[in-house]
N, CA, C and O of each residue as an XYZ file, in Angstrom:
500
protein
N     -23.199    -27.561     25.601
C     -22.006    -27.354     25.544
C     -21.153    -27.356     24.131
O     -20.539    -26.345     23.789
N     -21.155    -28.487     23.380
C     -21.554    -28.561     22.677
C     -21.555    -27.580     21.147
O     -20.889    -27.609     20.112
N     -22.535    -26.851     21.600
C     -22.758    -25.455     20.790
C     -21.257    -24.557     20.863
O     -20.357    -24.289     20.068
N     -21.504    -24.328     22.020
C     -20.360    -23.684     22.890
C     -18.867    -23.552     22.260
O     -18.445    -22.495     21.790
N     -17.958    -25.031     22.323
C     -17.580    -25.105     21.819
C     -16.946    -25.015     20.229
O     -15.787    -24.749     19.914
N     -18.119    -25.333     19.329
C     -18.318    -24.786     18.491
C     -18.155    -24.203     17.690
O     -17.462    -24.374     16.687
N     -19.117    -22.976     18.184
C     -18.775    -21.640     18.379
C     -17.517    -20.881     18.679
O     -16.983    -19.929     18.109
N     -17.209    -21.559     19.710
C     -15.363    -20.238     20.377
C     -14.237    -21.322     19.170
O     -13.182    -20.713     18.990
N     -14.268    -22.724     18.365
C     -13.377    -23.547     17.541
C     -13.617    -22.500     16.050
O     -12.745    -22.248     15.218
N     -15.147    -21.986     16.037
C     -15.181    -21.141     14.538
C     -14.492    -19.598     14.694
O     -14.144    -18.886     13.752
N     -14.381    -19.244     16.281
C     -13.492    -17.749     16.656
C     -12.238    -18.175     16.350
O     -11.425    -17.665     15.579
N     -12.136    -19.284     17.109
C     -10.604    -18.776     16.697
C      -9.887    -19.174     15.600
O      -8.793    -18.677     15.333
N     -10.652    -20.431     14.630
C     -10.139    -20.317     13.825
C     -10.117    -19.239     12.569
O      -9.134    -19.284     11.829
N     -11.286    -18.151     12.261
C     -11.758    -16.743     12.055
C     -10.997    -16.041     12.366
O     -10.629    -15.199     11.547
N     -10.286    -16.076     13.986
C      -9.051    -15.021     14.283
C      -7.645    -15.298     13.798
O      -6.744    -14.462     13.730
N      -7.563    -16.697     13.439
C      -6.169    -17.417     13.104
C      -5.671    -16.791     11.238
O      -4.641    -16.384     10.700
N      -6.987    -17.024     10.853
C      -7.002    -16.579      9.213
C      -7.010    -15.475      8.783
O      -6.790    -15.198      7.604
N      -7.419    -14.182     10.218
C      -7.432    -13.077      9.720
C      -6.192    -12.893     10.403
O      -5.597    -11.953      9.875
N      -5.730    -13.246     11.079
C      -3.924    -12.757     11.226
C      -2.909    -13.637     10.339
O      -1.713    -13.457     10.111
N      -3.500    -14.317     10.055
C      -2.448    -15.593      8.745
C      -2.357    -14.111      7.666
O      -1.382    -13.361      7.703
N      -4.006    -13.797      6.389
C      -4.001    -12.696      6.028
C      -3.619    -11.291      6.215
O      -3.618    -10.540      5.240
N      -3.396    -11.000      7.022
C      -2.850     -9.896      8.066
C      -1.473     -9.718      7.435
O      -0.890     -8.960      6.659
N      -1.215    -11.010      8.303
C       0.734    -10.929      8.192
C       0.750    -11.134      6.541
O       1.281    -10.276      5.835
N       0.257    -12.086      6.080
C       0.521    -12.185      4.119
C       0.377    -10.836      3.732
O       1.523    -10.513      3.420
N      -0.567     -9.578      3.521
C      -0.784     -8.427      3.502
C       0.583     -7.899      3.399
O       1.299     -7.718      2.414
N       0.807     -7.661      4.868
C       2.051     -6.798      5.492
C       3.045     -7.417      5.378
O       3.620     -7.426      6.467
N       3.750     -8.126      4.406
C       4.531     -8.746      3.585
C       4.567     -8.251      2.137
O       5.563     -8.395      1.428
N       3.364     -7.621      1.703
C       3.067     -7.240     -0.137
C       2.282     -8.374     -0.568
O       1.706     -7.866     -1.530
N       1.871     -9.557     -0.509
C       1.131    -10.714     -1.217
C       0.230    -10.412     -0.234
O       0.162    -10.114      0.958
N      -1.113    -10.807     -2.202
C      -1.931    -10.462     -2.086
C      -2.986    -11.867     -0.717
O      -2.683    -13.002     -0.351
N      -3.913    -11.174     -0.466
C      -4.633    -12.254      0.383
C      -5.399    -13.898     -0.202
O      -5.696    -15.012      0.231
N      -5.428    -13.205     -1.267
C      -5.477    -15.035     -2.470
C      -4.783    -15.073     -3.702
O      -4.039    -14.118     -3.924
N      -4.846    -15.782     -4.377
C      -4.411    -15.981     -5.460
C      -5.186    -14.595     -6.118
O      -6.164    -14.162     -5.508
N      -4.655    -13.791     -7.587
C      -4.777    -12.526     -8.077
C      -5.956    -11.830     -7.143
O      -6.734    -11.274     -7.918
N      -6.370    -11.656     -5.800
C      -6.918    -10.519     -5.249
C      -6.281     -9.348     -5.478
O      -5.060     -9.190     -5.463
N      -7.053     -8.581     -5.677
C      -6.621     -7.217     -5.170
C      -6.346     -6.777     -4.104
O      -7.112     -7.512     -3.480
N      -5.751     -6.007     -3.120
C      -5.131     -5.477     -1.930
C      -6.045     -4.352     -1.586
O      -5.817     -3.267     -2.121
N      -7.189     -4.482     -0.650
C      -8.286     -3.408     -0.388
C      -7.620     -1.926     -0.178
O      -6.400     -1.966     -0.016
N      -8.056     -0.973     -0.160
C      -7.227      0.017      0.658
C      -6.842      0.071      1.758
O      -5.649      0.336      1.905
N      -7.471     -0.097      2.656
C      -6.735     -0.228      3.844
C      -5.547     -1.183      4.317
O      -4.762     -1.081      5.260
N      -5.701     -2.158      3.314
C      -4.435     -3.287      3.723
C      -3.767     -2.214      2.598
O      -3.518     -3.110      1.792
N      -3.393     -1.278      2.069
C      -2.480     -0.523      0.927
C      -2.176     -0.029      1.791
O      -1.030     -0.317      2.136
N      -3.020      1.113      2.793
C      -2.533      2.071      3.673
C      -1.728      1.238      5.264
O      -1.138      1.898      6.119
N      -1.855      0.184      5.303
C      -1.155     -0.543      6.492
C       0.348     -0.184      6.052
O       1.281      0.454      6.539
N       0.103     -0.929      4.868
C       1.692     -1.179      4.740
C       2.239      0.192      4.210
O       3.466      0.288      4.176
N       1.552      1.188      3.823
C       2.059      2.206      4.153
C       2.893      3.003      5.397
O       4.045      3.290      5.720
N       1.183      3.191      5.971
C       2.263      3.277      7.550
C       3.252      2.588      8.030
O       4.142      3.152      8.666
N       3.259      1.116      7.780
C       4.567      0.948      8.602
C       5.476      0.765      7.628
O       5.837     -0.374      7.334
N       5.925      1.769      7.054
C       7.436      1.902      5.399
C       7.497      3.699      6.003
O       8.608      4.201      5.830
N       6.626      4.474      6.542
C       6.735      5.281      6.164
C       7.351      5.940      7.553
O       7.132      5.635      8.725
N       8.239      7.003      6.953
C       9.097      7.041      8.542
C       8.464      7.895      9.885
O       8.878      7.769     11.037
N       7.127      8.982      9.350
C       6.475      9.046     10.524
C       4.682      9.451      9.987
O       4.194      9.458      8.857
N       4.123      9.723     11.201
C       2.557      9.781     10.627
C       2.648     11.144      9.942
O       1.835     11.540      9.106
N       3.596     11.750     10.326
C       3.370     13.222      9.077
C       3.669     12.976      8.085
O       2.967     13.535      7.242
N       4.682     12.160      7.569
C       5.143     11.734      6.333
C       4.211     10.495      5.879
O       4.022     10.227      4.692
N       3.800      9.963      6.664
C       2.707      8.754      5.915
C       1.894      9.612      5.178
O       1.867      9.679      3.949
N       1.204     10.293      5.996
C       0.115     11.854      5.551
C       0.140     11.677      4.021
O      -0.558     11.144      3.158
N       2.008     12.828      4.157
C       1.821     13.349      2.602
C       1.757     12.116      2.162
O       0.577     11.827      1.963
N       2.646     11.039      1.857
C       2.832     10.000      1.088
C       1.291      9.224      0.205
O       1.084      8.793     -0.930
N       0.282      9.401      1.757
C      -1.381      9.406      1.162
C      -1.700     10.178      0.630
O      -2.678      9.727      0.034
N      -1.566     11.286      0.327
C      -2.448     11.827     -0.282
C      -1.571     12.098     -1.941
O      -2.264     12.443     -2.898
N      -0.113     11.912     -2.113
C       0.605     11.676     -3.217
C      -0.817     10.265     -3.747
O      -1.878     10.372     -4.362
N      -0.336      9.472     -3.326
C      -1.092      7.981     -3.039
C      -2.872      8.006     -4.385
O      -3.327      7.436     -5.377
N      -3.240      9.294     -3.222
C      -4.596      9.423     -3.384
C      -4.742     10.233     -4.926
O      -5.439      9.855     -5.868
N      -4.005     11.260     -4.881
C      -3.831     11.797     -6.769
C      -3.235     11.510     -7.742
O      -3.212     11.839     -8.928
N      -2.402     10.377     -6.637
C      -1.749      9.539     -8.651
C      -2.312      8.355     -8.909
O      -2.218      7.863    -10.034
N      -3.117      7.606     -7.685
C      -3.783      6.383     -8.966
C      -5.123      6.184     -7.629
O      -6.061      5.416     -7.843
N      -5.095      6.406     -7.257
C      -6.687      6.288     -5.904
C      -6.614      5.719     -5.426
O      -7.719      5.491     -4.932
N      -5.556      4.790     -4.898
C      -4.559      3.560     -3.942
C      -5.509      2.511     -4.611
O      -6.426      1.966     -3.998
N      -5.023      2.138     -6.718
C      -5.223      1.234     -7.078
C      -3.947      1.253     -7.006
O      -3.222      2.247     -6.967
N      -3.594     -0.071     -6.982
C      -1.670     -1.019     -7.660
C      -1.776     -0.922     -9.009
O      -0.908     -0.531     -9.789
N      -3.261     -1.427     -9.338
C      -2.543     -1.900    -11.127
C      -3.064     -0.186    -12.227
O      -3.093     -0.197    -13.457
N      -3.237      0.455    -11.785
C      -3.168      2.173    -12.069
C      -2.015      1.990    -13.318
O      -0.892      1.485    -13.304
N      -2.849      2.665    -14.453
C      -1.850      2.774    -15.461
C      -2.781      4.067    -16.620
O      -3.869      4.197    -17.181
N      -1.188      4.948    -16.415
C      -1.675      6.101    -17.590
C      -0.668      6.385    -18.043
O       0.268      6.788    -17.353
N      -0.619      6.245    -19.292
C       0.153      5.718    -20.669
C       1.674      5.335    -19.767
O       1.403      4.701    -18.748
N       2.935      5.549    -19.915
C       3.778      4.789    -19.568
C       4.233      4.791    -18.523
O       5.437      4.611    -18.335
N       3.223      5.034    -17.420
C       3.377      5.745    -15.602
C       2.252      4.419    -14.716
O       1.033      4.309    -14.844
N       3.140      3.606    -13.889
C       1.783      2.515    -13.544
C       2.157      2.705    -11.596
O       2.890      3.201    -10.741
N       1.257      2.063    -11.814
C       1.066      1.358     -9.895
C       0.888      2.682     -9.146
O       0.744      3.786     -9.672
N       0.912      2.476     -8.178
C      -0.055      2.981     -6.627
C       0.844      4.776     -6.961
O       0.411      5.632     -6.189
N       1.659      5.167     -7.703
C       2.253      6.253     -7.095
C       3.334      6.779     -9.087
O       4.305      7.440     -9.454
N       2.383      6.016     -9.607
C       2.225      6.337    -11.331
C       3.666      6.272    -11.555
O       4.010      7.287    -12.161
N       4.627      5.513    -11.320
C       6.210      5.794    -11.265
C       6.035      5.130    -12.491
O       5.218      4.246    -12.750
N       7.211      5.839    -13.506
C       7.021      5.835    -15.033
C       8.825      4.165    -15.178
O      10.002      4.279    -15.522
N       8.014      2.994    -14.716
C       8.811      2.200    -14.954
C       8.093      0.482    -14.984
O       7.452      0.111    -14.000
N       8.235     -0.228    -15.892
C       7.387     -1.094    -16.353
C       7.535     -1.943    -15.016
O       6.613     -2.754    -14.930
N       8.302     -1.989    -14.094
C       8.696     -2.620    -13.022
C       7.179     -2.707    -11.850
O       6.598     -3.572    -11.194
N       7.081     -1.562    -12.061
C       5.709     -1.217    -11.245
C       4.627     -1.800    -11.986
O       3.681     -1.860    -11.201
N       4.235     -2.338    -13.291
C       2.720     -3.035    -12.970
C       3.002     -4.354    -12.915
O       2.199     -4.776    -13.747
N       3.752     -5.566    -12.399
C       3.818     -6.458    -11.878
C       4.518     -6.418    -10.202
O       4.811     -7.515     -9.727
N       4.731     -5.354     -9.476
C       5.319     -5.227     -8.455
C       4.265     -5.095     -7.438
O       3.352     -4.270     -7.410
N       4.641     -6.412     -6.276
C       3.205     -6.073     -5.047
C       3.903     -4.996     -4.298
O       5.052     -4.568     -4.194
N       2.160     -4.618     -3.591
C       2.088     -3.153     -3.037
C       3.711     -2.871     -2.551
O       4.520     -2.078     -3.033
N       3.850     -3.707     -1.554
C       5.429     -3.256     -0.854
C       6.424     -2.889     -2.064
O       7.203     -1.946     -1.933
N       6.387     -3.598     -3.164
C       7.767     -2.611     -3.834
C       7.083     -1.347     -4.466
O       7.505     -0.223     -4.737
N       6.216     -1.787     -4.560
C       5.678     -0.153     -5.528
C       5.910      0.969     -3.974
O       6.520      2.029     -4.118
N       5.534      0.697     -3.036
C       6.201      1.729     -2.118
C       7.273      1.612     -1.631
O       7.477      2.449     -0.751
N       8.230      0.798     -1.845
C       9.337      1.484     -1.260
C      10.292      1.328     -3.030
O      11.311      0.642     -3.111
N       9.768      2.009     -4.132
C      10.026      1.573     -4.952
C       9.844      3.910     -4.780
O      10.580      4.878     -4.968
N       8.776      3.718     -4.450
C       8.073      5.681     -4.087
C       9.027      6.057     -3.197
O       9.709      6.993     -3.616
N       9.286      5.703     -2.233
C       9.883      6.010     -1.216
C      11.423      6.541     -1.393
O      11.770      7.713     -1.248
N      12.497      5.162     -1.824
C      13.214      5.030     -2.663
C      13.353      6.508     -3.267
O      13.888      7.441     -2.668
N      12.760      6.581     -4.616
C      12.796      7.857     -4.891
C      12.092      8.992     -4.852
O      12.400      9.854     -5.675
N      11.476      9.146     -4.320
C      10.857     10.832     -3.113
C      12.572     11.079     -2.258
O      13.293     12.074     -2.334
N      12.854      9.604     -1.379
C      13.957     10.436     -0.902
C      15.307     11.078     -1.217
O      15.896     12.001     -0.654
N      15.655     10.274     -2.354
C      16.456     10.390     -3.783
C      16.417     11.922     -3.941
O      17.397     12.633     -3.717
N      15.143     12.409     -4.367
C      14.546     12.958     -5.862
C      14.249     14.908     -4.289
O      14.461     16.115     -4.404
N      13.672     13.947     -3.072
C      13.262     15.421     -2.602
C      13.393     15.751     -1.309
O      13.108     16.851     -0.834
N      13.967     14.499     -0.526
C      13.968     14.177      0.912
C      13.505     13.362      1.324
O      13.952     12.218      1.395
N      12.081     13.923      1.847
C      10.860     13.260      2.198
C       9.392     13.290      1.421
O       9.185     13.978      0.421
N       8.667     12.655      1.885
C       6.994     13.068      1.091
C       6.168     13.695      1.624
O       4.939     13.622      1.609
N       7.121     14.581      2.304
C       6.249     15.899      2.435
C       6.708     16.624      1.652
O       5.858     16.939      0.819
N       7.944     17.205      1.431
C       8.765     17.494      0.276
C       7.865     17.410     -0.955
O       7.265     18.405     -1.361
N       7.770     16.177     -1.568
C       7.400     15.804     -2.364
C       6.347     16.359     -2.730
O       6.316     17.356     -3.450
N       5.172     15.653     -2.181
C       3.734     16.383     -1.920
C       3.723     17.832     -2.053
O       2.934     18.377     -2.824
N       4.852     18.725     -1.092
C       4.897     20.131     -1.831
C       5.373     20.782     -2.844
O       5.482     21.980     -3.106
N       5.736     19.477     -3.564
C       6.123     20.201     -5.103
C       4.751     19.447     -5.930
O       4.032     20.124     -6.664
N       4.557     18.259     -5.745
C       3.186     18.154     -6.518
C       2.122     19.096     -6.361
O       1.162     19.091     -7.132
N       2.248     20.058     -5.232
C       0.517     20.801     -5.080
C       0.663     21.977     -6.211
O      -0.220     22.549     -6.850
N       2.602     22.198     -6.245
C       2.589     22.987     -7.391
C       2.935     23.001     -8.327
O       2.922     24.036     -8.993
N       3.458     21.694     -8.846
C       3.478     21.426    -10.355
C       2.641     20.236    -10.888
O       3.103     19.638    -11.859
N       1.405     19.805    -10.339
C       0.329     19.055    -10.532
C       1.741     17.581    -10.915
O       1.420     16.878    -11.873
N       2.757     17.296    -10.407
C       3.706     16.185    -10.577
C       4.650     15.905     -9.093
O       4.994     16.278     -7.971
N       4.699     15.127     -9.953
C       6.577     15.034     -7.946
C       7.215     14.048     -8.838
O       8.273     13.510     -8.508
C-alpha cells in the first residue's frame, strides 16, 4: 500500500508540475529561467493567438520560413520568430513576438494567409 501511495503522489505531483509549466508557457513565460521554449510550446501559443486553424497554418509556415521556430533568431537587423525589424523582438517573450507579428500582418495584409501569399511571391512579407 505504501508503494502505491508514493507512486500516486509522485504521479499527481508530476501532473501538477506539467500543468504549472504549461500555464506559464501559455502566458509567454519560459518554463525555467534561461530555458528556451520548445517548438511545441511556441506552436501552442501561436494556435491560441490565431483567428482560426487556416490562419494558424499560414502563420506557422511563415514562422518556419523566417526562423525555423527559433525565438532568438537574428539576421542583420531582424529578430525573433518572424524576423521583424525591431530590436524590441530581440528580448520579447514568445507571446509578445507573436502578438507583434499578428498586429503587423493584420495592419498590412489583413490576415496571415494573405501575408503568406505575399511571402511566397516575394520571399518576404
